[in-house]
C-alpha positions as CSV (number, residue, x, y, z in Angstrom):
1,X,111.9,139.9,95.1
2,X,114.4,137.6,96.0
3,X,115.4,134.6,93.3
4,X,113.8,132.2,95.6
5,X,110.4,134.0,95.5
6,X,110.9,134.4,91.7
7,X,110.7,130.5,91.2
8,X,109.8,128.3,94.3
9,X,109.8,125.0,92.3
10,X,111.2,121.8,94.2
11,X,113.6,120.1,91.6
12,X,113.8,116.6,91.4
13,X,115.6,116.4,88.3
14,X,114.6,116.3,84.5
15,X,113.2,113.3,83.3
16,X,113.4,112.3,79.9
17,X,110.3,111.0,77.7
18,X,111.8,107.4,78.1
19,X,111.7,107.4,81.7
20,X,108.3,109.1,82.1
21,X,106.7,106.3,79.9
22,X,108.8,103.4,81.8
23,X,107.7,105.2,85.5
24,X,104.2,104.1,84.3
25,X,105.1,100.5,84.8
26,X,106.6,100.9,88.2
27,X,103.6,99.5,90.0
28,X,104.1,96.1,88.9
29,X,107.9,96.2,89.4
30,X,109.8,96.4,92.5
31,X,113.0,97.5,90.6
32,X,113.0,99.1,87.3
33,X,115.9,100.9,85.5
34,X,115.1,103.8,83.4
35,X,116.9,106.5,81.8
36,X,117.3,110.0,83.2
37,X,119.0,113.1,81.8
38,X,120.0,115.2,84.9
39,X,120.7,119.0,84.7
40,X,123.5,120.4,86.3
41,X,121.4,122.1,88.9
42,X,119.6,118.8,89.9
43,X,122.5,116.5,89.9
44,X,125.9,116.5,91.8
45,X,127.9,116.4,88.6
46,X,128.7,119.0,86.0
47,X,127.5,118.6,82.2
48,X,125.0,116.4,80.7
49,X,124.8,112.6,80.3
50,X,122.3,109.8,80.0
51,X,122.4,107.9,83.2
52,X,120.7,104.3,84.0
53,X,118.9,105.1,87.2
54,X,116.6,102.9,89.6
55,X,113.3,104.5,90.9
56,X,114.1,102.5,94.1
57,X,117.0,104.7,94.9
58,X,115.8,108.2,93.9
59,X,118.4,111.1,94.5
60,X,115.9,113.3,95.8
61,X,112.8,112.5,97.7
62,X,110.8,113.9,100.8
63,X,110.5,111.3,103.6
64,X,109.1,112.3,106.7
65,X,106.9,111.6,109.6
66,X,104.2,113.4,111.7
67,X,105.4,113.6,115.5
68,X,101.9,114.4,117.1
69,X,101.7,116.2,120.5
70,X,97.9,116.8,120.9
71,X,96.4,114.2,123.4
72,X,99.9,113.1,123.7
73,X,99.8,110.7,120.8
74,X,103.5,110.4,119.9
75,X,105.5,113.0,122.2
76,X,105.6,113.6,125.0
77,X,104.2,110.0,125.6
78,X,102.6,111.5,128.7
79,X,102.6,114.9,130.6
80,X,104.8,115.8,133.4
81,X,107.6,113.7,132.3
82,X,111.2,115.1,133.5
83,X,113.1,117.0,131.0
84,X,115.6,114.4,130.4
85,X,112.8,111.8,129.7
86,X,111.1,114.1,127.5
87,X,114.3,114.7,125.7
88,X,115.4,111.2,125.6
89,X,111.9,110.3,123.9
90,X,112.4,113.1,121.3
91,X,115.8,111.8,120.5
92,X,114.6,108.4,120.0
93,X,111.7,109.6,117.5
94,X,114.4,111.4,115.5
95,X,116.8,108.1,115.6
96,X,113.7,106.2,114.3
97,X,113.7,108.6,111.3
98,X,117.4,108.5,110.6
99,X,117.0,104.3,110.8
100,X,114.3,104.2,108.2
101,X,116.1,106.7,105.8
102,X,113.8,109.5,106.2
103,X,114.9,113.1,105.8
104,X,112.4,115.5,107.5
105,X,110.4,115.3,110.6
106,X,106.7,117.2,111.0
107,X,106.6,118.1,114.7
108,X,103.1,119.6,116.1
109,X,104.3,122.8,118.3
110,X,101.0,124.6,118.4
111,X,98.3,121.7,118.9
112,X,95.6,123.8,120.6
113,X,96.2,127.5,120.7
114,X,99.3,126.9,122.9
115,X,102.8,126.6,122.5
116,X,105.9,124.3,122.8
117,X,108.3,127.5,123.0
118,X,108.0,130.4,125.2
119,X,105.6,132.3,123.0
120,X,104.6,136.0,124.0
121,X,101.0,135.4,122.5
122,X,99.9,132.0,123.8
123,X,100.3,129.7,126.9
124,X,102.3,126.8,127.3
125,X,100.9,123.6,125.9
126,X,99.2,121.6,128.5
127,X,100.5,118.5,126.7
128,X,104.1,119.3,128.2
129,X,103.3,119.4,131.9
130,X,99.7,118.3,132.1
131,X,98.6,122.0,133.2
132,X,98.1,124.7,130.5
133,X,100.7,128.0,131.2
134,X,103.2,125.9,133.3
135,X,106.7,126.3,132.0
136,X,108.4,123.0,131.6
137,X,111.8,124.1,132.5
138,X,113.3,124.3,129.1
139,X,112.8,125.4,125.6
140,X,111.4,122.3,123.8
141,X,111.3,123.9,120.4
142,X,115.0,125.1,120.6
143,X,116.1,121.6,122.0
144,X,113.9,119.8,119.0
145,X,115.2,122.0,116.2
146,X,119.0,121.5,117.2
147,X,118.6,117.9,117.5
148,X,116.8,117.4,114.2
149,X,119.8,119.5,112.7
150,X,122.5,117.5,114.4
151,X,121.2,114.6,112.3
152,X,120.5,116.7,109.4
153,X,116.6,116.1,109.4
154,X,115.0,119.2,108.4
155,X,112.4,120.4,111.0
156,X,108.8,121.5,110.0
157,X,107.0,123.1,112.5
158,X,103.3,122.0,112.3
159,X,100.7,124.6,113.5
160,X,97.0,124.1,114.0
161,X,95.5,127.4,112.9
162,X,92.2,127.7,114.7
163,X,91.4,125.0,117.2
164,X,91.4,126.4,120.7
165,X,90.6,123.4,123.0
166,X,89.2,119.7,122.5
167,X,86.7,120.8,124.8
168,X,84.0,123.7,125.1
169,X,84.5,125.0,128.5
170,X,86.4,128.3,128.5
171,X,86.9,128.4,132.2
172,X,89.5,125.4,131.8
173,X,91.5,127.7,129.9
174,X,94.6,129.3,131.8
175,X,93.2,132.8,133.0
176,X,95.7,134.8,130.6
177,X,94.6,132.7,127.4
178,X,93.6,135.0,124.7
179,X,90.6,133.1,123.8
180,X,89.4,133.6,127.3
181,X,90.1,137.1,127.4
182,X,88.6,137.9,124.0
183,X,85.4,135.6,124.3
184,X,84.2,137.4,121.1
185,X,86.9,135.6,119.1
186,X,85.7,132.3,120.0
187,X,82.9,129.9,119.3
188,X,82.2,126.2,120.5
189,X,81.2,123.6,117.8
190,X,81.1,119.6,118.2
191,X,82.3,119.9,122.1
192,X,85.2,121.7,121.2
193,X,86.3,125.6,121.1
194,X,87.6,127.3,117.9
195,X,88.8,130.7,117.0
196,X,86.5,132.2,114.6
197,X,88.4,132.6,111.1
198,X,85.9,135.4,109.9
199,X,87.2,138.0,112.6
200,X,90.3,140.0,111.0
201,X,91.9,140.3,114.2
202,X,91.6,136.6,114.9
203,X,93.6,136.2,111.5
204,X,96.1,138.6,112.4
205,X,96.6,136.9,115.8
206,X,97.3,133.5,114.6
207,X,99.7,134.9,111.8
208,X,101.4,136.5,114.7
209,X,101.6,133.7,116.9
210,X,102.8,131.5,114.0
211,X,105.3,134.0,112.8
212,X,106.7,134.4,116.4
213,X,108.2,130.8,115.7
214,X,109.4,131.4,112.5
215,X,111.3,134.4,113.1
216,X,113.1,133.2,116.3
217,X,113.9,129.6,115.5
218,X,115.9,128.0,112.7
219,X,112.6,126.2,111.2
220,X,113.0,124.6,107.7
221,X,109.2,124.5,107.1
222,X,105.7,125.9,108.3
223,X,103.2,123.1,108.0
224,X,99.3,123.5,108.4
225,X,97.1,120.7,109.0
226,X,93.6,120.0,107.5
227,X,91.5,121.8,110.5
228,X,90.4,125.3,109.4
229,X,86.6,125.5,109.8
230,X,85.5,122.8,112.1
231,X,84.5,119.6,110.5
232,X,80.6,119.1,110.1
233,X,78.7,117.7,113.3
234,X,75.1,116.5,112.9
235,X,72.6,119.0,114.2
236,X,75.0,121.9,114.6
237,X,75.6,124.9,112.6
238,X,78.8,127.4,113.0
239,X,78.1,130.0,115.3
240,X,79.6,132.9,113.0
241,X,76.3,134.5,112.0
242,X,77.4,137.9,113.7
243,X,81.0,138.0,112.4
244,X,79.4,137.5,109.0
245,X,77.1,140.3,109.5
246,X,80.0,142.4,110.1
247,X,82.4,141.5,107.9
248,X,80.4,139.6,105.0
249,X,79.7,142.6,103.0
250,X,80.3,141.7,99.3
251,X,79.9,138.0,99.4
252,X,76.7,136.3,97.9
253,X,76.6,133.7,100.9
254,X,78.3,132.8,104.1
255,X,80.2,129.6,102.5
256,X,81.9,131.8,99.9
257,X,83.0,134.4,102.8
258,X,84.3,131.7,105.0
259,X,86.3,130.1,101.9
260,X,87.8,133.6,101.6
261,X,88.5,133.9,105.1
262,X,90.6,130.7,105.1
263,X,92.1,132.0,101.7
264,X,93.4,135.1,103.3
265,X,95.2,133.1,106.0
266,X,96.7,131.0,103.5
267,X,98.0,133.7,101.2
268,X,99.0,136.1,104.0
269,X,101.0,133.5,105.9
270,X,102.8,132.4,102.6
271,X,103.8,136.1,102.0
272,X,104.9,136.7,105.7
273,X,106.7,133.4,106.1
274,X,108.9,134.2,102.8
275,X,109.4,137.9,103.4
276,X,111.1,137.1,106.9
277,X,113.1,133.9,105.6
278,X,112.9,133.1,101.9
279,X,114.2,129.7,102.4
280,X,111.6,128.4,104.7
281,X,109.0,126.1,103.0
282,X,105.2,126.6,103.6
283,X,102.8,123.6,103.0
284,X,99.4,122.3,104.1
285,X,98.2,118.9,104.7
286,X,94.5,119.0,103.5
287,X,91.8,116.6,103.6
288,X,92.2,114.0,100.7
289,X,89.1,115.2,98.7
290,X,88.9,118.4,97.3
291,X,85.4,118.2,95.8
292,X,83.5,115.1,94.0
293,X,83.1,115.2,90.2
294,X,79.4,114.7,90.8
295,X,79.5,118.0,92.3
296,X,82.1,119.8,90.5
297,X,83.4,118.5,87.0
298,X,87.1,119.6,88.3
299,X,86.8,117.4,91.2
300,X,87.8,113.8,91.6
301,X,86.1,110.4,90.7
302,X,85.1,110.0,94.5
303,X,82.1,110.2,96.6
304,X,83.3,111.3,100.0
305,X,83.2,114.5,102.2
306,X,84.4,117.5,100.1
307,X,86.8,119.8,102.2
308,X,86.0,122.9,99.8
309,X,82.3,122.5,101.2
310,X,82.8,121.1,104.6
311,X,85.8,122.9,106.1
312,X,86.1,125.8,103.4
313,X,89.5,124.5,102.1
314,X,89.9,125.6,98.5
315,X,93.2,123.5,98.3
316,X,93.0,123.5,94.2
317,X,92.9,127.4,94.3
318,X,95.9,127.6,96.7
319,X,98.0,125.4,94.0
320,X,96.8,127.4,91.0
321,X,97.7,130.6,92.6
322,X,101.1,129.3,94.1
323,X,100.1,130.3,97.5
324,X,102.0,127.2,99.1
325,X,105.2,125.4,98.4
326,X,103.6,121.9,98.6
327,X,100.5,120.3,99.3
328,X,100.4,116.9,101.4
329,X,96.7,115.6,101.0
330,X,95.6,113.1,103.3
331,X,95.1,110.1,101.2
332,X,94.3,108.0,103.8
333,X,92.5,105.4,101.8
334,X,93.6,101.9,100.0
335,X,94.0,101.0,96.4
336,X,90.6,100.0,95.1
337,X,88.4,101.8,98.0
338,X,85.3,102.6,96.0
339,X,84.6,105.9,97.8
340,X,88.0,107.3,97.4
341,X,90.2,105.2,95.9
342,X,93.9,105.9,96.4
343,X,95.1,105.6,92.9
344,X,92.3,108.2,91.7
345,X,93.3,110.6,94.2
346,X,96.9,110.6,93.5
347,X,96.2,111.0,90.0
348,X,93.7,113.9,90.7
349,X,96.3,115.7,92.8
350,X,99.0,115.1,90.3
351,X,97.0,116.8,87.7
352,X,96.2,119.9,90.1
353,X,99.7,120.7,90.8
354,X,101.2,120.0,87.1
355,X,102.5,122.9,85.6
356,X,102.4,124.9,89.0
357,X,105.3,125.5,91.4
358,X,103.8,123.5,93.7
359,X,105.0,120.1,95.1
360,X,102.7,117.3,95.8
361,X,103.6,115.1,98.9
362,X,101.2,112.3,99.8
363,X,99.8,111.8,103.4
364,X,100.1,108.1,104.2
365,X,97.8,106.4,106.7
366,X,100.6,104.2,108.6
367,X,98.2,104.1,111.5
368,X,95.7,101.9,109.4
369,X,98.1,98.8,108.7
370,X,97.5,96.1,110.9
371,X,95.0,97.9,113.2
372,X,91.9,96.3,114.6
373,X,88.8,97.5,112.7
374,X,90.0,98.6,109.6
375,X,89.2,97.6,106.3
376,X,90.7,93.9,105.1
377,X,93.0,95.7,102.6
378,X,94.8,97.3,105.6
379,X,95.5,93.8,106.8
380,X,97.9,93.3,103.9
381,X,101.4,94.1,104.7
382,X,102.1,95.5,101.4
383,X,99.3,98.1,101.1
384,X,101.6,100.9,102.1
385,X,104.5,99.9,99.8
386,X,102.0,99.5,96.9
387,X,101.2,103.1,97.6
388,X,104.6,104.3,97.0
389,X,105.0,101.8,94.0
390,X,101.9,103.9,92.6
391,X,103.4,107.0,93.2
392,X,106.3,106.3,90.8
393,X,103.7,106.8,88.1
394,X,103.8,110.7,88.7
395,X,106.8,112.7,88.7
396,X,104.9,115.4,90.2
397,X,104.8,113.2,93.9
398,X,107.9,114.5,95.5
399,X,107.6,112.0,98.4
400,X,105.3,111.2,101.4
401,X,104.6,112.0,105.2
402,X,103.5,109.0,107.4
403,X,100.9,109.5,110.2
404,X,102.1,109.1,112.7
405,X,105.6,108.5,114.5
406,X,104.3,105.8,116.8
407,X,102.5,103.7,113.7
408,X,105.9,104.0,112.1
409,X,107.4,102.6,115.1
410,X,104.9,99.8,115.7
411,X,105.7,98.5,112.2
412,X,102.6,96.2,112.4
413,X,102.3,93.3,109.9
414,X,106.0,94.4,109.0
415,X,104.5,96.9,106.7
416,X,106.6,99.6,107.4
417,X,109.8,97.4,107.1
418,X,108.4,96.2,103.8
419,X,108.2,99.8,102.3
420,X,111.8,100.6,103.6
421,X,113.1,97.6,101.9
422,X,111.2,98.5,98.6
423,X,111.6,102.2,98.7
424,X,113.9,103.6,101.3
425,X,116.9,101.2,101.0
426,X,119.1,104.3,100.4
427,X,119.1,107.7,101.9
428,X,117.5,110.7,99.4
429,X,118.4,114.2,99.4
430,X,115.6,116.5,99.8
431,X,114.2,118.3,96.8
432,X,115.9,121.4,96.0
433,X,113.8,124.5,96.3
434,X,114.1,127.7,94.2
435,X,116.9,128.9,91.7
436,X,119.9,129.7,94.0
437,X,123.4,128.8,92.7
438,X,125.0,125.5,93.9
439,X,127.8,125.8,96.3
440,X,131.6,125.3,95.4
441,X,132.8,121.9,95.1
442,X,134.2,120.8,98.4
443,X,137.6,118.8,99.0
444,X,138.0,115.8,101.0
445,X,141.1,116.7,103.3
446,X,141.5,113.0,104.9
447,X,140.0,109.6,104.4
448,X,141.4,106.8,106.5
449,X,140.7,103.4,107.8
450,X,139.7,103.4,111.6
451,X,138.4,100.7,113.8
452,X,135.1,99.6,112.5
453,X,135.1,101.9,109.1
454,X,136.5,104.5,107.3
455,X,136.7,108.0,108.6
456,X,136.4,111.2,106.1
457,X,137.1,114.6,107.0
458,X,136.9,118.2,105.2
459,X,137.2,121.9,105.9
460,X,133.8,124.1,105.7
461,X,133.7,126.6,103.1
462,X,134.5,130.1,104.8
463,X,131.9,131.9,102.7
464,X,129.3,130.4,104.8
465,X,127.7,128.9,101.7
466,X,127.3,125.3,102.4
467,X,124.6,124.1,105.1
468,X,125.4,120.4,104.8
469,X,127.2,117.7,102.8
470,X,126.3,114.5,101.1
471,X,128.8,111.6,101.1
472,X,128.9,109.1,98.2
473,X,131.0,105.9,98.0
474,X,131.9,103.8,95.0
475,X,133.3,100.2,94.7
476,X,136.7,100.0,93.5
477,X,138.7,102.8,91.9
478,X,137.4,103.7,88.7
479,X,137.3,107.0,86.9
480,X,134.9,109.4,88.1
481,X,131.5,109.2,86.2
482,X,128.6,111.6,86.6
483,X,126.2,108.7,86.5
484,X,127.8,107.8,90.0
485,X,125.7,110.4,91.4
486,X,122.3,110.4,89.3
487,X,120.3,108.5,91.7
488,X,121.0,107.5,95.2
489,X,122.5,104.2,94.9
490,X,126.1,105.2,96.1
491,X,124.8,107.6,98.8
492,X,126.0,106.9,102.2
493,X,124.3,109.9,104.1
494,X,124.2,113.5,104.9
495,X,125.6,115.5,107.5
496,X,126.1,119.0,108.5
497,X,129.5,118.7,110.3
498,X,132.6,118.3,108.7
499,X,133.5,114.6,109.2
500,X,131.5,111.3,108.5
501,X,132.3,107.8,109.5
502,X,131.4,105.1,107.2
503,X,130.6,102.2,109.1
504,X,129.3,99.8,106.5
505,X,132.9,99.8,105.0
506,X,134.2,96.5,104.6
507,X,138.1,95.9,105.1
508,X,138.6,93.7,102.2
509,X,137.1,96.1,99.7
510,X,138.5,99.1,98.0
511,X,136.5,102.3,98.0
512,X,136.5,105.8,96.3
513,X,134.7,108.5,98.2
514,X,133.1,111.7,96.9
515,X,131.7,114.6,98.6
516,X,129.2,117.3,97.7
517,X,128.1,120.5,99.4
518,X,124.4,121.7,99.9
519,X,122.9,125.0,100.6
520,X,120.1,125.7,102.9
521,X,117.6,125.0,100.0
522,X,119.3,121.8,99.0
523,X,121.2,122.9,95.8
524,X,124.1,120.6,95.2
525,X,127.5,121.3,94.2
526,X,129.5,118.9,91.8
527,X,131.4,116.2,93.3
528,X,134.9,116.5,95.1
529,X,137.6,115.1,93.7
530,X,137.4,111.0,94.7
531,X,139.3,109.9,97.3
532,X,140.6,106.2,97.2
533,X,140.7,104.1,100.5
534,X,142.5,100.8,99.9
535,X,141.3,97.2,101.0
536,X,143.2,96.0,104.1
537,X,143.2,92.5,103.2
538,X,141.3,91.2,106.4
539,X,138.4,88.5,106.4
540,X,135.0,90.0,105.3
541,X,132.2,89.3,107.6
542,X,128.5,90.8,107.6
543,X,125.7,90.4,109.9
544,X,122.0,91.0,108.8
545,X,119.3,91.3,111.5
546,X,115.4,90.4,110.9
547,X,115.0,94.5,111.6
548,X,117.6,95.3,108.6
549,X,116.4,96.4,105.3
550,X,117.9,93.4,103.9
551,X,115.4,91.1,105.3
552,X,111.9,90.3,103.7
553,X,109.0,87.9,104.6
554,X,105.8,87.3,103.9
555,X,102.5,88.3,105.7
556,X,102.4,84.9,107.7
557,X,105.5,85.8,109.5
558,X,104.7,87.6,112.7
559,X,106.9,89.7,115.0
560,X,107.8,88.9,118.4
561,X,110.1,90.2,121.2
562,X,108.9,87.5,123.8
563,X,112.2,85.8,124.0
564,X,115.2,87.4,126.2
565,X,117.6,85.4,123.5
566,X,116.6,87.7,120.6
567,X,119.2,89.4,118.4
568,X,118.2,93.1,117.9
569,X,115.0,94.4,118.9
570,X,112.9,91.4,117.7
571,X,112.6,88.4,115.9
572,X,110.2,86.9,113.3
573,X,108.1,83.6,113.6
574,X,105.6,81.5,111.5
575,X,103.7,78.2,111.8
576,X,104.9,75.4,109.5
577,X,103.1,74.6,106.3
578,X,103.4,72.6,103.5
579,X,104.8,75.4,101.4
580,X,108.4,77.1,101.6
581,X,107.3,80.8,102.0
582,X,110.7,81.4,103.1
583,X,112.2,84.5,105.0
584,X,114.9,85.7,103.3
585,X,118.2,87.4,104.4
586,X,119.7,89.4,101.5
587,X,123.5,90.3,101.7
588,X,126.0,91.5,99.6
589,X,128.8,89.0,98.7
590,X,132.2,90.9,97.9
591,X,133.8,87.8,95.8
592,X,133.1,84.5,95.1
593,X,134.7,81.9,97.3
594,X,134.2,79.9,100.5
595,X,132.2,81.4,103.3
596,X,131.1,80.4,106.9
597,X,127.6,81.0,107.5
598,X,126.0,81.3,111.0
599,X,122.5,81.8,112.5
600,X,121.1,83.3,115.5
601,X,117.6,82.3,116.8
602,X,115.7,82.4,120.1
603,X,115.2,78.7,121.4
604,X,112.1,77.4,123.1
605,X,110.7,74.1,123.9
606,X,107.7,75.1,122.0
607,X,109.7,76.0,118.6
608,X,110.4,73.7,115.8
609,X,112.8,70.8,116.0
610,X,113.7,70.8,112.2
611,X,113.5,74.0,110.8
612,X,114.8,74.3,107.3
613,X,117.5,76.8,106.5
614,X,118.4,77.5,103.0
615,X,121.8,78.7,102.0
616,X,121.8,79.8,97.9
617,X,125.3,78.4,97.3
618,X,127.2,78.8,93.8
619,X,126.0,75.2,92.6
620,X,122.1,75.6,94.0
621,X,120.4,75.8,97.3
622,X,121.3,73.7,100.1
623,X,118.8,73.1,103.0
624,X,120.3,72.3,106.7
625,X,117.7,71.6,109.4
626,X,117.9,73.1,112.6
627,X,116.6,72.0,115.8
628,X,115.5,75.4,117.1
629,X,114.1,74.2,120.7
630,X,117.7,74.4,121.8
631,X,121.2,76.5,121.6
632,X,119.3,79.8,121.3
633,X,120.8,83.0,122.1
634,X,124.1,82.4,120.3
635,X,125.9,82.4,116.9
636,X,125.4,78.7,115.7
637,X,127.1,77.4,112.5
638,X,125.4,76.2,109.3
639,X,128.5,75.4,107.7
640,X,130.9,76.4,105.1
641,X,129.5,77.1,101.7
642,X,130.6,78.4,98.2
643,X,128.9,81.6,97.6
644,X,128.9,83.7,94.3
645,X,129.6,87.3,94.4
646,X,126.7,89.9,94.3
647,X,123.7,91.2,96.1
648,X,121.0,88.5,96.6
649,X,119.1,86.4,99.0
650,X,121.7,84.4,100.5
651,X,120.1,83.0,103.7
652,X,116.5,81.7,104.0
653,X,114.2,80.2,106.5
654,X,111.5,77.9,105.4
655,X,108.0,77.3,106.8
656,X,108.1,73.7,104.7
657,X,108.5,71.2,107.4
658,X,106.5,68.3,108.9
659,X,107.5,68.8,112.6
660,X,105.2,71.1,114.8
661,X,106.3,74.5,116.3
662,X,107.1,77.8,115.2
663,X,109.9,78.4,112.9
664,X,112.1,81.6,114.1
665,X,114.2,84.1,111.6
666,X,116.5,86.3,113.4
667,X,119.7,86.9,112.1
668,X,122.6,85.6,109.9
669,X,126.3,86.2,110.0
670,X,128.4,85.4,106.8
671,X,132.3,85.3,107.1
672,X,134.8,84.8,104.4
673,X,137.4,82.2,104.8
674,X,140.9,83.3,104.3
């Protein structure tokens, strides 16, 4: 038994009683300082100390999004794209994940008993070329894993175990399809085709198909979704009576037998994955409700569909038996929903995994925010961010996965931007898995200023231990303090290579850089010796766009890319009102002094002639009215202002104006005067 299998626990750090109590208040506070006692294995520094940390910048947290291939939901966007077009689309999804400070992607590579790699078991997926069994001209899985790792994103392969087709006509399957060659393996239900989970040969086949990807590709995780037995369809029964008659001896009823069939798949996959590659994590994303308390006293205070009974997924058993590394229940309901309250279910799932080595992630319904036909709660831009505030109450919650990528990109109502500003303003390391020893401390070999930033370089340990590195930056040149590394406030990013360029470095500031090394399961070394990079004395200047984490706006502010004069990808707009409701640009001002403040907006004859811009000066707010009907698409000066040092809302765009037409918030630039 390897050390990893002896204990698969995902390590987030040891939280003191003070911190645990303080976390219960996090739902009502966007930023809360708590006390954390990190252990050497969980933190980057040696020894023990009590450090003040911010739950908004956790050191470790899973942040991922599902990238769906079935029906071309996310990728590829349509069938038959050229290889360069497919690859460009996928790179854009990875770049989006990096932009949002995510650290993993969960990509559907076996959506309908087919494959996104040259599998010896199953045909090429129809979602690539439009025709099942047709070679797309390259190996998509090899490409995707390589591109994800180049950005130091974990790549988790998402497999649907039993779904064969989203139709019930076997003649539409390619002639070589195993479900066509073995008609006894399949059944139709609800207009779809499924493999029969009750046939041992089917279970072996499904496991072999998945294990082919595990053994041949550098996956970081294996992920199953919530589709085991098919969801109930009115007036239909599952056509597995003959299989039950043949294989169901010893079971009191067909329902217990079906649950056991699913249990066998989960337990055997867990064993086979970790026997082949101990570092690969195995997780399942079940339906959000196991059982209701009215049915089972161990269930949740809900009244919805029960996955234990409906699809025969005994997820509670999997956690208690340790057959998975993580569960990511799809809690796709809002806070306060009477049938299935997000708050109730998060607490229930946290209780299920408490005391086990199974980590809890939460499946989040990004697709519901701002979507037509959803409950009014999902028309609030703060619904998703409030979910993550609520998660802070439970140390068992190790992160979130968002469904799906296209909805993260859509950012309806600005809900994703709000969430990123509140919770993902800094990067985060993946939780460490298992009990492996951390790599040795690395050494920074060079740290020099270059055009646009600071370039760092180091040498890889020849032992092959480190897989990736984390780069930290501290203002000034203070003595090394373990608390620099207790959360992610000083974390710039992670990389698998041996160089890093800090593009956010300001020429007028002095910094100290540190480097840590991580192994394949994210155990982190102590920090390197700090390398100081002195200021150049040049002028400080910073730009904040409405798409950046420093921008915030209320629900009344819409998003548009209508005008060609925009700065960045889009801009924000709102109607005038007799209340300020400003959109704010938050900046980090390095030193108190005089600064030139400039704005960028799109102009239109229908926009506002007296938009109030607020500048938070050191002597109070000053307002400058701007005619946004003209002079758009360029930097326009508001004036020179005395600003205080610190990070705060420096420039705002108010809606409180008596003139008609939209007020526009797009970008600001602040420059220190010499």
